[in-house]
Residue frames as a rotation matrix with the C-alpha (Angstrom) as fourth column:
MET 1
-0.452 0.790 0.415 141.26
-0.189 0.370 -0.910 94.75
-0.872 -0.490 -0.017 105.01
SER 2
-0.895 0.126 0.428 139.40
0.437 0.437 0.786 92.89
-0.088 0.890 -0.447 102.20
SER 3
-0.725 0.685 0.067 136.20
-0.564 -0.648 0.512 94.36
0.394 0.333 0.856 100.58
ASP 4
-0.120 0.701 -0.703 134.32
0.185 0.712 0.678 91.38
0.975 -0.049 -0.215 101.91
ALA 5
-0.402 -0.121 -0.908 135.30
0.913 0.027 -0.408 92.18
0.074 -0.992 0.100 105.55
VAL 6
-0.993 0.091 -0.081 134.34
-0.083 -0.992 -0.099 95.84
-0.089 -0.092 0.992 104.91
SER 7
-0.371 0.907 -0.198 130.87
-0.525 -0.028 0.851 94.81
0.766 0.420 0.486 103.45
GLY 8
-0.094 0.292 -0.952 130.51
0.634 0.755 0.169 92.35
0.768 -0.587 -0.256 106.36
ASN 9
-0.769 -0.250 -0.588 131.18
0.630 -0.451 -0.632 95.08
-0.108 -0.857 0.505 108.83
GLN 10
-0.869 0.494 -0.018 128.71
-0.463 -0.801 0.381 97.38
0.174 0.339 0.924 107.04
THR 11
-0.134 0.833 -0.537 126.00
-0.064 0.533 0.844 94.58
0.989 0.147 -0.018 107.15
LEU 12
-0.274 0.054 -0.960 126.64
0.919 0.310 -0.244 94.13
0.285 -0.949 -0.134 111.00
ALA 13
-0.951 -0.061 -0.302 126.44
0.178 -0.909 -0.376 97.93
-0.251 -0.411 0.876 111.41
HIS 14
-0.626 0.777 -0.060 123.21
-0.561 -0.395 0.727 98.09
0.542 0.489 0.683 109.47
GLN 15
-0.077 0.589 -0.805 121.77
0.385 0.762 0.521 95.19
0.920 -0.270 -0.286 111.47
GLN 16
-0.537 -0.134 -0.833 122.74
0.843 -0.118 -0.525 96.82
-0.028 -0.984 0.177 114.72
ALA 17
-0.975 0.215 -0.059 121.26
-0.215 -0.977 -0.011 100.20
-0.060 0.002 0.998 113.52
VAL 18
-0.342 0.894 -0.290 117.98
-0.271 0.202 0.941 98.48
0.900 0.401 0.173 112.68
LYS 19
-0.120 0.176 -0.977 117.98
0.766 0.642 0.022 96.72
0.631 -0.746 -0.212 116.10
ASP 20
-0.670 -0.280 -0.688 118.50
0.702 -0.541 -0.464 100.05
-0.242 -0.793 0.559 117.85
ALA 21
-0.839 0.343 0.422 116.06
0.021 -0.755 0.656 102.05
0.544 0.559 0.626 115.75
PRO 22
-0.727 0.656 0.202 112.94
-0.462 -0.249 -0.851 103.39
-0.508 -0.712 0.484 117.49
TYR 23
-0.578 0.635 0.513 109.63
0.753 0.657 0.035 101.77
-0.315 0.406 -0.858 116.71
GLN 24
-0.969 0.236 -0.068 107.44
-0.234 -0.805 0.545 103.67
0.074 0.545 0.835 114.22
THR 25
-0.390 0.906 0.162 103.76
0.188 0.251 -0.950 103.90
-0.901 -0.340 -0.268 115.02
ILE 26
-0.969 0.165 -0.184 101.85
-0.206 -0.132 0.970 103.17
0.136 0.977 0.162 111.72
GLN 27
-0.103 0.991 0.084 98.26
-0.768 -0.026 -0.640 102.92
-0.632 -0.130 0.764 110.69
TRP 28
0.036 0.216 0.976 96.66
0.248 0.944 -0.218 99.97
-0.968 0.250 -0.019 108.99
THR 29
0.932 0.357 0.066 96.14
0.162 -0.246 -0.956 101.97
-0.325 0.901 -0.287 105.70
ASP 30
0.332 -0.881 -0.336 99.91
-0.841 -0.438 0.318 102.49
-0.427 0.177 -0.887 105.57
LEU 31
-0.402 -0.558 0.726 100.27
-0.264 0.830 0.491 98.74
-0.877 0.006 -0.481 104.73
MET 32
0.198 0.562 0.803 98.19
0.663 0.526 -0.532 98.85
-0.721 0.638 -0.268 101.54
PRO 33
-0.767 -0.475 0.431 98.93
0.631 -0.439 0.640 100.23
-0.115 0.763 0.636 98.16
GLN 34
-0.781 0.446 -0.438 96.94
-0.293 -0.880 -0.373 103.51
-0.552 -0.162 0.818 97.53
ASP 35
-0.620 0.520 -0.588 95.01
-0.677 0.025 0.736 102.00
0.397 0.854 0.336 94.60
ASP 36
-0.593 0.421 -0.686 93.77
0.481 0.869 0.118 99.11
0.646 -0.260 -0.718 96.85
LEU 37
-0.734 0.273 -0.621 92.74
0.512 -0.379 -0.771 101.65
-0.446 -0.884 0.139 99.52
ASP 38
-0.740 0.447 -0.503 90.94
-0.604 -0.770 0.205 103.79
-0.296 0.456 0.840 96.91
ALA 39
-0.566 0.560 -0.606 88.97
-0.206 0.615 0.761 100.65
0.798 0.556 -0.233 95.57
LEU 40
-0.523 0.348 -0.778 87.91
0.753 0.617 -0.229 99.74
0.400 -0.705 -0.585 99.09
LEU 41
-0.772 0.154 -0.617 86.90
0.256 -0.813 -0.523 103.32
-0.582 -0.562 0.588 99.97
ASN 42
-0.410 0.566 -0.715 84.73
-0.845 -0.532 0.063 103.52
-0.344 0.630 0.696 96.86
PRO 43
-0.615 0.186 0.767 82.74
0.154 0.981 -0.114 100.23
-0.774 0.048 -0.632 96.74
PRO 44
-0.944 0.321 0.077 80.74
0.041 -0.118 0.992 99.59
0.328 0.940 0.098 93.55
ALA 45
-0.447 0.866 0.225 76.97
-0.887 -0.461 0.009 100.44
0.111 -0.195 0.974 93.53
TYR 46
-0.003 0.550 -0.835 75.90
-0.337 0.786 0.519 96.82
0.941 0.283 0.183 93.07
LEU 47
-0.781 -0.318 -0.538 76.84
0.348 0.494 -0.797 96.12
0.519 -0.809 -0.275 96.77
ASP 48
-0.805 0.540 0.245 73.98
-0.573 -0.603 -0.555 98.39
-0.152 -0.587 0.795 97.86
GLU 49
-0.079 0.839 -0.538 71.59
-0.864 0.212 0.456 95.92
0.497 0.501 0.709 96.16
ILE 50
-0.472 -0.160 -0.867 72.62
0.194 0.940 -0.279 92.88
0.860 -0.300 -0.413 98.36
GLU 51
0.477 0.748 0.461 70.14
-0.439 -0.251 0.863 92.45
0.761 -0.614 0.209 101.18
ASP 52
-0.441 -0.582 0.683 71.48
-0.877 0.118 -0.466 91.86
0.191 -0.805 -0.562 104.68
GLY 53
-0.263 0.192 0.946 71.17
-0.583 0.749 -0.314 88.23
-0.769 -0.634 -0.085 105.60
SER 54
0.672 0.536 -0.510 70.49
-0.710 0.270 -0.651 87.16
-0.211 0.800 0.562 101.99
GLU 55
0.863 -0.356 0.357 72.20
0.383 0.924 -0.005 84.17
-0.329 0.141 0.934 100.34
GLU 56
0.534 -0.671 0.515 74.60
0.391 -0.344 -0.854 86.55
0.750 0.657 0.078 98.50
ASP 57
0.494 -0.308 0.813 75.41
-0.675 -0.726 0.136 88.23
0.548 -0.615 -0.566 101.83
MET 58
0.589 -0.152 0.794 76.32
-0.673 0.451 0.586 84.94
-0.447 -0.879 0.164 103.42
LEU 59
0.810 -0.406 -0.424 78.63
-0.153 0.551 -0.820 83.44
0.567 0.729 0.384 100.84
SER 60
0.789 -0.565 -0.240 81.55
0.541 0.456 0.706 81.52
-0.290 -0.688 0.666 102.40
ASN 61
0.560 -0.680 -0.474 84.94
-0.276 -0.692 0.667 83.14
-0.781 -0.243 -0.575 102.68
GLN 62
-0.376 -0.764 0.525 86.60
0.202 0.485 0.851 80.84
-0.905 0.425 -0.028 100.35
PHE 63
0.123 0.571 0.812 83.98
0.956 0.152 -0.252 81.43
-0.267 0.807 -0.527 97.68
ILE 64
0.945 0.219 -0.243 84.28
0.186 -0.971 -0.153 85.18
-0.269 0.099 -0.958 98.01
LEU 65
0.168 -0.962 -0.214 88.08
-0.336 -0.260 0.906 84.93
-0.927 -0.080 -0.367 97.79
ALA 66
-0.384 -0.301 0.873 87.93
0.631 0.605 0.486 82.75
-0.674 0.737 -0.042 94.63
MET 67
0.588 0.654 0.476 85.38
0.806 -0.427 -0.409 85.25
-0.064 0.624 -0.779 93.03
ALA 68
0.829 -0.213 -0.517 87.62
-0.072 -0.957 0.280 88.09
-0.555 -0.195 -0.809 93.95
GLN 69
-0.166 -0.964 0.206 90.77
-0.078 0.221 0.972 86.52
-0.983 0.145 -0.112 92.54
ALA 70
-0.404 0.050 0.913 88.98
0.812 0.479 0.333 85.75
-0.421 0.876 -0.234 89.23
SER 71
0.591 0.803 -0.084 87.34
0.718 -0.570 -0.400 89.11
-0.369 0.176 -0.913 88.96
ASP 72
-0.314 -0.624 0.716 88.32
0.849 -0.522 -0.082 92.06
0.425 0.582 0.693 86.93
ASP 73
0.688 0.661 0.300 86.37
0.315 -0.644 0.697 94.23
0.654 -0.384 -0.652 89.42
ARG 74
-0.217 -0.922 0.321 88.98
-0.021 -0.325 -0.946 96.36
0.976 -0.212 0.051 91.18
TYR 75
0.151 0.367 0.918 86.94
-0.933 -0.253 0.255 96.39
0.325 -0.895 0.305 94.39
MET 76
0.969 0.238 0.072 86.83
-0.248 0.923 0.295 92.55
0.004 -0.304 0.953 94.50
GLN 77
0.380 -0.898 -0.219 90.62
0.393 0.372 -0.841 92.37
0.837 0.234 0.495 93.63
ALA 78
-0.236 -0.453 0.860 91.30
-0.540 -0.674 -0.504 94.76
0.808 -0.583 -0.085 96.68
LEU 79
0.603 0.553 0.575 89.36
-0.784 0.276 0.557 92.47
0.149 -0.786 0.600 98.98
SER 80
0.955 -0.256 0.152 91.81
0.209 0.940 0.271 89.66
-0.212 -0.227 0.950 98.34
SER 81
0.746 -0.653 0.130 94.98
-0.287 -0.492 -0.822 91.77
0.601 0.576 -0.555 97.72
THR 82
0.764 -0.569 -0.304 98.33
0.612 0.490 0.621 90.37
-0.204 -0.660 0.723 98.86
ARG 83
0.272 -0.578 0.770 100.10
0.463 -0.622 -0.631 93.50
0.844 0.528 0.099 97.53
ILE 84
0.492 -0.213 -0.844 102.35
0.856 -0.058 0.514 94.93
-0.158 -0.975 0.154 100.13
MET 85
0.915 -0.360 0.181 104.31
-0.319 -0.922 -0.221 98.09
0.246 0.145 -0.958 100.77
PRO 86
0.564 -0.723 -0.398 107.89
0.558 0.689 -0.462 96.81
0.609 0.039 0.792 100.45
GLU 87
-0.125 -0.621 0.774 109.32
-0.275 -0.728 -0.629 99.79
0.953 -0.291 -0.080 102.34
PHE 88
0.456 0.321 0.830 107.94
-0.853 -0.109 0.511 98.21
0.255 -0.941 0.224 105.53
ASP 89
0.758 -0.260 -0.599 109.97
0.197 0.966 -0.169 94.99
0.622 0.010 0.783 105.18
HIS 90
0.003 -0.793 -0.609 112.27
0.859 0.314 -0.405 94.62
0.512 -0.522 0.682 108.21
GLN 91
-0.307 0.033 0.951 110.87
-0.203 -0.979 -0.032 97.81
0.930 -0.203 0.307 109.83
ARG 92
-0.827 0.050 -0.560 110.45
0.558 0.187 -0.808 98.22
0.064 -0.981 -0.183 113.60
ILE 93
-0.536 0.719 0.442 106.76
-0.149 -0.597 0.788 99.18
0.831 0.357 0.427 113.90
ARG 94
-0.868 0.490 -0.085 103.98
0.181 0.151 -0.972 99.69
-0.463 -0.859 -0.220 116.56
LEU 95
-0.703 0.697 -0.144 100.40
-0.343 -0.154 0.927 99.05
0.623 0.701 0.347 115.50
PRO 96
-0.545 0.625 0.559 97.07
-0.634 0.130 -0.763 98.81
-0.549 -0.770 0.325 117.28
GLY 97
-0.414 0.447 -0.793 94.79
-0.635 0.482 0.604 95.87
0.652 0.754 0.085 116.51
PHE 98
0.466 0.658 0.591 92.90
-0.874 0.445 0.193 92.83
-0.136 -0.607 0.783 117.66
ILE 99
-0.695 -0.710 0.112 94.43
-0.692 0.703 0.162 89.38
-0.194 0.035 -0.980 118.31
VAL 100
0.610 0.701 -0.369 93.02
-0.766 0.641 -0.050 86.21
0.201 0.313 0.928 116.63
PRO 101
0.042 -0.679 0.733 94.68
-0.760 0.455 0.464 83.36
-0.649 -0.577 -0.496 118.41
LEU 102
0.481 0.101 -0.871 96.10
-0.772 0.519 -0.367 80.49
0.415 0.849 0.327 116.24
GLU 103
0.203 -0.421 -0.884 98.54
0.258 0.894 -0.367 78.58
0.945 -0.154 0.290 118.41
PHE 104
0.815 0.107 0.569 99.17
-0.491 -0.391 0.778 78.20
0.306 -0.914 -0.267 122.08
GLY 105
-0.236 -0.933 -0.272 102.29
-0.342 0.342 -0.875 77.43
0.909 -0.114 -0.400 124.08
GLU 106
-0.573 -0.045 -0.818 102.78
0.636 0.606 -0.478 76.26
0.517 -0.795 -0.318 127.58
LYS 107
-0.680 0.389 -0.621 100.32
0.475 -0.412 -0.778 77.57
-0.558 -0.824 0.095 130.20
GLN 108
0.099 0.834 0.542 97.95
0.962 0.059 -0.266 78.34
-0.254 0.548 -0.797 127.32
THR 109
-0.041 -0.212 -0.976 99.73
-0.064 -0.975 0.215 81.49
-0.997 0.071 0.027 126.25
ILE 110
0.921 0.358 0.157 99.11
0.178 -0.026 -0.984 82.65
-0.348 0.933 -0.088 122.69
THR 111
-0.057 -0.998 -0.025 102.37
0.224 -0.037 0.974 82.18
-0.973 0.050 0.226 120.67
ARG 112
-0.931 -0.130 0.340 100.98
0.358 -0.158 0.920 82.60
-0.066 0.979 0.194 117.07
PHE 113
-0.031 0.938 -0.344 98.14
0.573 -0.266 -0.775 84.88
-0.819 -0.221 -0.529 116.09
PHE 114
-0.221 0.038 0.974 96.74
0.847 -0.488 0.212 87.15
0.483 0.872 0.075 113.41
LEU 115
-0.575 0.109 -0.811 96.64
0.409 -0.820 -0.400 90.83
-0.708 -0.562 0.427 114.16
VAL 116
-0.304 0.626 0.719 93.65
0.911 -0.032 0.412 92.35
0.281 0.780 -0.560 112.52
PRO 117
-0.890 -0.135 0.435 92.37
0.076 -0.986 -0.150 96.08
0.449 -0.100 0.888 112.36
PHE 118
-0.270 0.828 0.491 88.86
-0.847 -0.447 0.288 95.29
0.458 -0.338 0.822 113.78
PHE 119
-0.585 0.091 0.806 87.19
-0.599 0.622 -0.505 93.05
-0.547 -0.778 -0.309 116.22
GLY 120
0.346 0.739 0.578 85.61
-0.245 0.666 -0.705 89.87
-0.906 0.102 0.412 114.89
ALA 121
0.368 -0.320 -0.873 87.78
-0.929 -0.085 -0.360 89.73
0.041 0.944 -0.328 111.74
CYS 122
-0.514 -0.509 -0.690 88.42
-0.627 0.772 -0.104 86.19
0.586 0.379 -0.716 110.70
ILE 123
-0.969 0.229 0.094 86.03
0.080 0.650 -0.756 84.94
-0.234 -0.725 -0.648 113.40
HIS 124
-0.214 0.970 -0.114 82.65
0.356 -0.031 -0.934 86.46
-0.910 -0.241 -0.339 113.06
VAL 125
0.718 0.423 -0.553 83.00
-0.294 -0.536 -0.791 88.23
-0.631 0.730 -0.260 109.70
PRO 126
0.812 -0.494 0.310 85.00
0.561 0.514 -0.649 87.53
0.162 0.701 0.695 106.63
PRO 127
0.148 -0.866 -0.478 88.67
0.786 -0.190 0.589 88.35
-0.601 -0.463 0.652 107.02
PRO 128
0.590 -0.096 -0.802 90.03
-0.334 -0.933 -0.134 91.72
-0.735 0.347 -0.583 105.87
PRO 129
0.817 -0.430 -0.384 92.33
-0.319 0.219 -0.922 91.68
0.481 0.876 0.042 102.64
PRO 130
0.702 -0.594 -0.394 95.51
0.684 0.717 0.137 89.80
0.201 -0.366 0.909 103.32
ASN 131
-0.374 -0.828 0.418 97.53
0.565 -0.561 -0.605 93.06
0.736 0.010 0.677 103.31
GLN 132
-0.073 0.350 0.934 95.45
-0.688 -0.695 0.207 94.13
0.722 -0.628 0.291 106.32
ILE 133
0.977 0.211 0.016 96.33
-0.162 0.696 0.699 90.94
0.137 -0.686 0.715 108.29
ILE 134
0.079 -0.987 0.139 99.58
-0.842 -0.141 -0.520 90.43
0.533 -0.076 -0.843 110.14
TYR 135
0.661 0.041 -0.749 100.81
0.230 0.940 0.254 86.95
0.714 -0.340 0.612 111.30
GLY 136
0.484 -0.395 0.781 102.22
-0.792 -0.578 0.198 87.41
0.374 -0.714 -0.592 114.78
ILE 137
0.336 -0.473 -0.815 105.12
0.382 0.859 -0.342 85.28
0.861 -0.196 0.469 116.20
TYR 138
0.251 -0.137 0.958 105.48
-0.808 -0.574 0.130 85.67
0.532 -0.807 -0.255 119.94
ASP 139
-0.140 -0.321 -0.937 107.50
0.139 0.930 -0.340 82.73
0.980 -0.177 -0.085 121.39
LYS 140
-0.942 -0.208 0.265 107.29
-0.209 -0.256 -0.944 84.40
0.264 -0.944 0.197 124.85
GLY 141
-0.461 0.864 -0.204 103.47
0.722 0.499 0.480 84.08
0.516 0.074 -0.853 124.59
LEU 142
-0.869 0.238 0.434 100.72
-0.364 -0.902 -0.233 86.21
0.336 -0.361 0.870 125.87
LYS 143
-0.589 0.781 -0.207 97.54
0.796 0.515 -0.319 85.83
-0.143 -0.353 -0.925 127.89
LEU 144
-0.808 0.404 0.428 94.51
-0.140 -0.838 0.528 87.92
0.572 0.367 0.734 126.92
GLU 145
-0.789 0.608 0.088 91.62
-0.109 0.002 -0.994 88.72
-0.604 -0.794 0.065 129.21
ALA 146
0.287 0.946 0.148 89.34
0.177 0.100 -0.979 89.27
-0.941 0.307 -0.139 126.29
LEU 147
-0.326 -0.437 0.838 89.61
0.860 0.232 0.455 89.01
-0.393 0.869 0.300 122.60
HIS 148
0.502 0.651 0.569 87.44
0.818 -0.571 -0.069 92.07
0.280 0.500 -0.819 122.04
GLU 149
0.755 -0.255 -0.604 90.07
0.219 -0.770 0.599 94.32
-0.618 -0.585 -0.525 123.74
PRO 150
0.875 -0.476 0.086 92.45
-0.053 -0.270 -0.961 96.20
0.481 0.837 -0.261 121.36
VAL 151
0.634 -0.754 -0.173 96.21
0.513 0.242 0.824 95.91
-0.579 -0.611 0.540 121.90
TRP 152
0.647 -0.585 -0.489 99.37
-0.756 -0.577 -0.309 97.60
-0.101 0.570 -0.815 120.70
VAL 153
0.759 -0.549 0.351 101.81
0.536 0.832 0.143 95.17
-0.371 0.079 0.925 119.07
THR 154
0.606 -0.719 -0.341 105.39
-0.750 -0.659 0.058 96.25
-0.267 0.221 -0.938 118.68
GLY 155
0.398 -0.541 0.741 108.00
0.233 0.841 0.488 94.31
-0.887 -0.022 0.460 116.71
LEU 156
-0.600 -0.652 -0.463 109.86
-0.395 -0.263 0.880 93.75
-0.696 0.711 -0.100 113.46
LEU 157
0.531 0.846 -0.050 107.55
-0.338 0.158 -0.928 93.64
-0.777 0.510 0.369 110.43
LYS 158
-0.704 -0.674 0.225 108.30
-0.112 0.418 0.902 91.43
-0.702 0.609 -0.369 107.49
THR 159
0.090 0.710 -0.699 106.59
-0.960 -0.124 -0.249 91.12
-0.264 0.694 0.670 104.08
THR 160
-0.943 -0.326 0.062 105.87
-0.319 0.942 0.103 87.40
-0.091 0.077 -0.993 104.32
LEU 161
-0.133 0.926 -0.354 102.84
-0.815 0.101 0.571 85.56
0.564 0.365 0.741 102.98
THR 162
-0.961 -0.035 0.274 101.29
-0.205 0.754 -0.624 83.15
-0.185 -0.656 -0.732 105.54
GLU 163
-0.225 0.899 -0.376 98.25
-0.747 0.089 0.659 81.03
0.626 0.429 0.651 104.70
ASN 164
-0.994 0.028 0.104 96.23
-0.039 0.806 -0.591 78.86
-0.100 -0.592 -0.800 106.89
ASP 165
-0.501 0.865 0.015 92.50
0.827 0.473 0.305 77.67
0.257 0.165 -0.952 107.39
VAL 166
0.073 0.592 -0.803 91.51
0.762 -0.553 -0.338 80.98
-0.644 -0.587 -0.491 109.03
ALA 167
0.906 0.225 -0.359 92.96
0.003 -0.850 -0.527 83.48
-0.424 0.476 -0.770 106.71
THR 168
0.325 -0.833 0.448 95.95
0.908 0.143 -0.394 84.67
0.264 0.535 0.803 104.61
SER 169
0.744 -0.156 -0.650 98.28
0.233 -0.850 0.472 87.36
-0.626 -0.503 -0.596 105.77
ALA 170
0.752 -0.513 0.414 100.71
0.342 -0.233 -0.910 89.44
0.563 0.826 0.001 103.56
TYR 171
0.068 -0.703 0.707 102.85
-0.636 -0.577 -0.512 90.52
0.768 -0.415 -0.487 106.60
ALA 172
0.505 0.030 -0.863 104.38
0.605 0.700 0.379 88.91
0.615 -0.713 0.335 109.58
ILE 173
0.386 -0.415 0.824 105.73
-0.540 -0.826 -0.163 90.36
0.748 -0.382 -0.543 112.74
GLU 174
-0.183 -0.480 -0.858 108.32
0.667 0.580 -0.467 89.07
0.722 -0.658 0.214 115.25
VAL 175
0.733 0.598 0.324 106.67
0.101 -0.567 0.817 90.51
0.673 -0.566 -0.476 118.40
ALA 176
-0.591 -0.798 0.118 108.78
0.111 -0.226 -0.968 92.32
0.799 -0.559 0.222 120.91
GLU 177
-0.955 0.270 -0.121 105.83
0.068 -0.200 -0.977 93.45
-0.288 -0.942 0.173 123.06
VAL 178
-0.284 0.945 0.163 102.07
0.476 -0.009 0.879 93.41
0.833 0.327 -0.447 123.35
GLU 179
-0.945 0.046 -0.325 100.38
0.272 -0.442 -0.855 95.95
-0.183 -0.896 0.405 125.63
THR 180
-0.015 0.997 -0.079 96.86
0.877 -0.025 -0.480 97.04
-0.480 -0.077 -0.874 126.32
TYR 181
-0.348 -0.085 0.934 95.69
0.743 -0.633 0.220 99.68
0.572 0.770 0.283 123.87
ALA 182
0.326 0.370 -0.870 95.52
0.688 -0.724 -0.050 103.26
-0.649 -0.582 -0.490 125.09
GLU 183
0.720 0.018 0.694 95.60
0.596 -0.528 -0.605 106.33
0.356 0.849 -0.391 122.96
């Protein structure tokens, strides 16, 4: 047997092992580098000076993103971070979150969406950092009774950058199942 055939068999065995592996339940914070998390958990003092509803408070998402990318302020960088945790690439995961519909299939089922950690993200409030948004691919499609209801999403996670008019995500998931959230 050639070494190519052996490595091909090992690749097939690895693919089958990944396919048969159980889903690992993860938390949103698992998807971001520790220094990004630390920066977001310790916001700079100047944010306390921004009055709710003021012009500074209502800056557009694109403007905030541009400022964050150009800034040397670690907090602002973390707000727009596309840095990922590479160990999650091609992992079978289960994660709770909220659906932001992007594309619909037949019978108005949601086939493409962003999964986000809190209700209203990308719709009513600025989006979370890209490493806290997952682009969902679910060809089977799903119907949601209400967008404000959390769900469990199970599937194969990939470290793939997706950009559109709504937001940018640093991860994508090939969805196997979506179910109503229950602890």
